[in-house]
C-alpha positions, -999 to 999 in steps of 0.1 A, spaced: -82 -106 -67 -83 -120 -32 -111 -104 -11 -99 -119 21 -85 -85 31 -121 -72 36 -125 -97 65 -97 -81 84 -102 -52 108 -68 -35 103 -69 -3 84 -38 -12 65 -55 -43 51 -84 -22 37 -61 4 23 -41 -24 6 -73 -37 -9 -81 -2 -22 -46 1 -36 -51 -32 -55 -82 -17 -71 -65 15 -80 -37 -5 -97 -62 -27 -116 -79 5 -128 -44 19 -137 -51 50 -116 -15 60 -106 -26 92 -88 -50 75 -64 -25 46 -60 1 71 -48 -22 86 -22 -30 51 -10 6 41 -8 13 70 15 -18 61 36 -7 25 38 28 35 49 13 57 77 -11 30 88 16 4 90 41 25 109 20 48 132 26 43 169 61 30 161 90 45 179 94 81 188 100 114 170 134 102 156 120 68 146 132 55 111 113 26 96 138 -2 87 114 -31 80 107 -42 44 72 -44 31 57 -79 29 61 -95 -6 25 -88 -16 30 -51 -10 63 -52 -29 45 -68 -58 18 -41 -59 44 -13 -57 62 -29 -86 30 -29 -106 25 8 -97 60 16 -110 52 -3 -142 20 17 -147 38 50 -141 65 40 -167 38 33 -193 20 66 -189 
């Protein structure tokens, strides 16, 4: 696992690192909470009340989300 995220000051980087740990530990429930927190951290202060997020997640986040889906299927 790449610990370079700990050197960043953005909240979303640290949440992503925690999400990686939850996935490695196969803790789907905590991972779900962290995914929601990550989404909020990445999109807060974007647009107004009617704002709809249209960006895709970066590839490393898509990979983690895919791993989470795999964990959920196996449980």
